[in-house]
C-alpha positions as CSV (number, residue, x, y, z in Angstrom):
1,X,-47.0,-95.8,-40.8
2,X,-46.6,-98.7,-38.4
3,X,-43.6,-101.0,-38.5
4,X,-45.4,-103.9,-40.1
5,X,-46.7,-101.8,-43.0
6,X,-43.3,-100.1,-43.4
7,X,-41.6,-103.6,-43.6
8,X,-44.1,-104.7,-46.3
9,X,-43.5,-101.5,-48.3
10,X,-39.8,-101.9,-48.1
11,X,-40.0,-105.3,-49.7
12,X,-41.4,-103.7,-52.9
13,X,-40.2,-100.1,-53.0
14,X,-37.1,-98.2,-51.9
15,X,-38.5,-96.2,-49.0
16,X,-37.0,-92.7,-48.7
17,X,-38.7,-91.4,-45.6
18,X,-41.8,-92.0,-43.5
19,X,-43.2,-89.7,-40.9
20,X,-45.6,-90.9,-38.1
21,X,-48.6,-89.1,-36.6
22,X,-47.5,-88.4,-33.1
23,X,-50.5,-87.2,-31.1
24,X,-47.9,-86.3,-28.4
25,X,-48.3,-83.5,-25.9
26,X,-47.1,-80.1,-27.3
27,X,-44.5,-79.8,-24.5
28,X,-43.1,-83.3,-25.1
29,X,-39.3,-82.7,-25.4
30,X,-38.6,-84.9,-28.4
31,X,-41.3,-83.5,-30.9
32,X,-43.2,-80.8,-29.1
33,X,-43.0,-77.0,-29.1
34,X,-45.0,-74.2,-27.6
35,X,-46.9,-74.0,-24.3
36,X,-48.5,-76.8,-22.3
37,X,-52.0,-78.1,-23.1
38,X,-51.8,-78.8,-26.8
39,X,-50.9,-81.7,-29.0
40,X,-48.5,-82.3,-31.9
41,X,-50.0,-84.0,-35.0
42,X,-48.2,-84.6,-38.2
43,X,-49.7,-85.8,-41.5
44,X,-48.7,-89.4,-42.2
45,X,-46.7,-89.7,-45.4
46,X,-44.2,-91.9,-47.2
47,X,-41.6,-91.0,-49.8
48,X,-40.3,-93.7,-52.0
49,X,-38.6,-94.6,-55.3
50,X,-40.2,-97.1,-57.6
51,X,-40.6,-98.2,-61.2
52,X,-43.4,-96.9,-63.5
53,X,-45.0,-100.3,-63.2
54,X,-45.1,-100.1,-59.4
55,X,-46.4,-96.5,-59.6
56,X,-49.2,-97.6,-61.9
57,X,-50.2,-100.3,-59.4
58,X,-50.1,-97.8,-56.5
59,X,-52.2,-95.2,-58.3
60,X,-54.8,-97.9,-59.1
61,X,-54.9,-99.0,-55.4
62,X,-55.2,-95.4,-54.3
63,X,-58.6,-95.1,-56.1
64,X,-60.1,-97.3,-53.3
65,X,-59.1,-94.6,-50.7
66,X,-60.6,-91.3,-51.7
67,X,-59.1,-89.5,-48.7
68,X,-55.6,-90.5,-49.7
69,X,-53.6,-88.1,-51.9
70,X,-50.5,-89.0,-53.9
71,X,-48.0,-87.0,-55.9
72,X,-45.3,-88.5,-58.1
73,X,-42.5,-87.1,-60.2
74,X,-40.0,-88.8,-62.5
75,X,-36.4,-87.7,-63.1
76,X,-37.5,-85.8,-66.2
77,X,-39.8,-83.6,-64.0
78,X,-43.1,-85.0,-65.3
79,X,-45.5,-84.7,-62.3
80,X,-48.8,-86.4,-61.5
81,X,-51.3,-86.4,-58.6
82,X,-54.9,-87.3,-57.8
């Protein structure tokens, strides 16, 4: 998630974590592992806390992006996903 998008999300939701997609060389000291010649890729994801109203809005917006997958759970343990 780029910084501009992360800032917009933080205005509406309590962001818990956000992991970038690196595309770095596999021997890059900060994120790499293994032998030379490969690349490190990580699925982009965001974890956040929000109200049920915000969750309903997000799930509606997710319908426009069929390749996007979401999972949500409340404090009672009720779970939902697309």
